[in-house]
C-alpha positions in Angstrom: 242.9 172.5 99.1 239.8 170.4 97.9 242.8 167.4 97.7 242.8 167.6 101.3 239.1 167.9 102.1 238.6 164.7 99.4 241.3 162.9 101.5 239.6 163.6 104.9 236.2 162.7 103.7 237.3 159.7 102.4 239.2 158.9 105.6 236.1 159.9 108.0 234.2 157.1 105.8 236.8 154.6 106.9 236.1 155.5 110.1 232.2 155.3 110.3 232.2 152.0 108.5 234.9 150.5 110.7 233.0 151.7 114.2 229.3 152.0 112.7 228.2 148.8 110.9 226.8 145.6 112.4 228.6 142.1 112.4 226.7 140.9 109.0 227.6 144.0 106.7 231.0 144.6 108.0 232.7 143.0 104.9 230.4 144.9 102.8 231.1 148.5 104.7 234.8 147.7 104.9 235.1 147.2 101.0 232.8 150.1 100.5 234.9 152.3 102.6 238.0 150.9 100.9 237.0 151.6 97.6 236.0 155.5 98.5 239.3 155.9 100.1 241.0 154.5 96.8 239.0 156.6 94.6 239.9 159.9 96.7 243.4 159.5 96.6 243.9 158.3 93.0 241.7 161.8 92.2 243.7 163.5 94.5 246.9 162.5 93.7 247.1 161.4 90.2 248.0 157.9 91.0 246.8 154.3 92.1 245.8 153.3 95.5 244.8 150.3 97.2 243.6 149.7 100.4 243.1 146.3 102.7 241.3 146.7 106.2 240.7 143.5 108.3 241.2 140.0 107.1 242.7 138.7 104.0 245.5 141.5 103.9 247.4 140.9 100.7 251.0 141.1 101.6 252.3 139.7 98.4 254.3 143.0 98.1 255.9 142.7 100.8 259.5 140.9 100.9 259.3 138.0 102.8 262.4 138.7 105.1 260.3 141.5 106.5 257.2 139.3 107.7 257.7 138.9 111.3 256.7 135.3 112.0 253.3 134.4 113.8 252.2 138.3 113.8 248.3 138.9 112.4 248.1 141.7 109.4 245.3 144.0 109.9 245.6 146.7 107.1 247.7 147.6 104.3 247.5 150.7 102.4 249.6 151.2 99.2 250.2 154.1 96.3 251.7 153.8 93.2 253.0 156.8 91.2 255.3 158.1 88.6 258.7 157.5 90.7 257.5 153.8 92.3 255.4 152.1 94.9 254.9 153.2 98.9 252.8 150.6 100.8 252.1 150.8 104.6 251.2 147.3 106.3 250.2 146.9 109.9 250.5 143.9 112.2 249.7 142.6 115.6 251.6 139.8 117.8 251.7 139.0 121.3 255.4 139.4 121.4 257.4 141.5 123.5 258.1 145.0 121.3 261.9 144.4 122.0 261.5 141.0 120.4 260.0 142.7 117.6 262.7 145.3 117.1 265.5 143.0 117.7 264.3 140.4 114.8 263.9 143.6 112.3 267.4 145.0 113.4 268.9 141.4 112.4 266.9 140.8 108.9 267.9 144.6 107.9 271.4 144.2 109.1 272.6 144.4 105.1 270.6 147.5 104.6 271.8 151.1 105.6 270.5 152.5 108.7 269.3 155.9 108.5 267.9 156.4 111.5 266.5 155.0 114.9 264.1 156.8 117.4 263.1 155.4 120.8 261.1 156.6 123.5 258.8 154.5 126.1 255.8 154.4 124.0 257.8 153.2 120.4 260.7 152.8 118.6 261.0 154.1 114.6 263.5 152.4 112.5 264.1 153.6 109.0 266.7 151.7 106.5 267.5 151.8 103.0 268.7 149.0 100.7 272.3 149.0 99.4 270.3 149.7 95.3 268.7 152.9 97.0 265.5 151.7 95.4 264.3 150.2 98.5 263.0 151.8 101.9 261.4 150.7 105.1 260.7 152.2 107.9 259.2 150.7 110.7 257.4 151.3 113.9 257.1 149.1 116.6 254.8 149.8 120.2 253.2 148.0 122.8 249.5 148.7 123.5 249.1 148.7 127.4 246.0 147.6 127.4 245.5 144.8 124.7 248.9 143.5 125.7 249.7 143.2 122.0 252.6 144.8 119.6 252.1 147.2 117.1 254.3 146.9 114.0 253.5 149.2 111.3 255.9 148.4 108.1 256.3 151.2 105.3 257.9 149.6 102.3 258.7 151.7 99.4 260.2 150.9 96.0 261.1 152.9 93.5 261.0 151.9 89.7 
């Protein structure tokens, strides 16, 4: 139970830092929030967390063929444990959601499709690599207010 509380507290810090800071202190607040969440996740799980929020998101762990052309990286959360690494990347693009979904269906053509879930709001695609050591879950949705497509990629790699 204390692990859950620590994680909730850390996530709360991210929200407060994201919405409650002035422009001049924004980067400092983001880094403090990132480190606080990383520490809480490390302590709660025994793994190693790495979090990037905002500009300069590290995409080095994402295979090149999973980079959607022209998309802007917004966030990255990574967790490394005994069995491997799982990383969530979030992006935005002006392209229609259908175009983003089609791109990934083609990009992952050699991978085994585990599931596709679609409704009016989002499409979720799950794929496993041939070696069964890599997995990708993509969530594609269109924000009606901003007219942007959000893309979330969960990329996991077993050791």
